[in-house]
N, C-alpha and C positions, 0 to 999 in steps of 0.2 A: 590511562586505560589503552591498552594496546589496539591497533585499529581492527584487527579480527573480532576483538571483543566487542566492538561497536555494533557489529552485525549479529546482534543476538535475536532470538524469537521475541517478538512483541515489541521491539524497539521501533519507534517512529522516528525516522531520520531526516534531516534537511540536508540536501547536497546543495551547496552553493555553486553557482556558475556551472550548472549540469549542462553538458553538451548532448543535445537530442540526437538519437541515432539516425533520424531522417535528414539531418543536417539543417533542420529549421531553427537554428540559433541556440543561444545559451541563456538560461535562467535558472533561478532556485527551483528545486524540485523536491517533492517529499517521496519517501518509500517507506513501506512497512515491511518489515522482516516477519513472514508467515512462519517459517521453520529454517532450521539450518543442521548441517551435520559437520563433520570435520573438515570437509574440503569445499562445500558449497551451500549456497542458501537460496531459498524460495522468497523472492521479493514481489511487491506489487507498488506501482506508483500511482500517486494520487495527482489530481488536477485541480488546482484552485482557480476560481473564475469569478468574474463579476457578472458575466452573461451566461444564463443557462441554455441558450441557444436551442430552445424547443423542449428542453427537459425541465419541467417545473414541478418537482415533487413538493409535497406539503410538509413533510417532516423527514427527519433522519431515518435512513433504513433502506431496505432493498426495494427497488422499483423495476418495473417492466414496462416497455412500449413495444407492442407487438411481441417478437421474440427476443428483443434486446433487453437484456437484464443488466442492471447497474446499481451501485450503491451510492447513496446521496448523504452527504453530512452537512447539515445546515451551519452557516457561520455562528460561532460562538457555543455550539454543542460540545460539552466536555467529553473527550474520548480517552484522556490520558490519566494514568493514576495520580499524577501531580497536578491536574487541572488543565491540561493542554487543550486548546480549541483552536480551529482554524479561524483566521481573520475573515476569509472569504468563504462562500459557499464552496464545497468540495464534492467532486464526482470521482468515483473509482470505476472506471470501465475495464472490462475483462478481456476484451479483444486484444490480443497480442500484448497484454500488460502484465501478465504474471510470467516471471522469468526465473528459471534456475541458472544462477550464475556462481562460477567458481569463486571462492573467497580470494583467490589470486587476482581474478579479473576486476574485483572491487577495489584493489589496491590503486587502481588507475586514478582515483579521486585523492587529491592531496588531502592528508590527515586534517589539516586546519579548515577543509571546506566540508568535512563530514560531521554535523553536528546532531547529537542525541537530544531530540525535543522532548521525549517523554516515553513512558511504556504504556502501550495501548491497554485499556482495561479488558478484562476476559469477557465481559458481556458484550462489548463492542465487537471484539474479534470474533466471537461465536457467531454473531449476527452476520458480520462480514463473510465469514467462511460459509455458513449456511446459505447466503445469497450466491456466493461464487459456485457452490455445488449444484445450483439450479440453473446455471448458465450453460447455453449450448457451446460456448466458446472455451470450456474448460477441457484439456485433454485428460485422458485416463490416468497418466502419470501424475498430472497436477492434482486430480481429484484424490488419488491415493495418498498423496503427500497432504493434501488439506484435511483429509478425514484423520489421519494420524495426528495432526496438529491439534484439531478439535478435540479429540480424546483426551489429549493432555490438559486441556482447559478445565 
């Protein structure tokens, strides 16, 4: 599979040895490709954690604390068409976390470090997009792109 083929809509990818943009280290990171076109992709990163740090939702789905909307995935919740689930509780925050990246910029990751984990199921992605569309942190460009993606599901 050519590398650009890895960054397809609904792909859940694990980037091994991901370098954080804030310079705060390197670790494996997950990303979901929300949509893509010929030269760019909208992606969102996920954070797996052992500590909820004040966020303790009871079940997988969209949650809000005050005006802060986020998506929570409980560990072992199957979100992939081939049975993928996270080993730890996982949070998807929308603040500065949805990025439009050129496919060329995604080439910075060595091919061996980009691992297709699964294709997220449509029900999960619809719920995630609906949650994002209710977030105050989504730009109008992101909202337009997300609505187009949701229609295709």
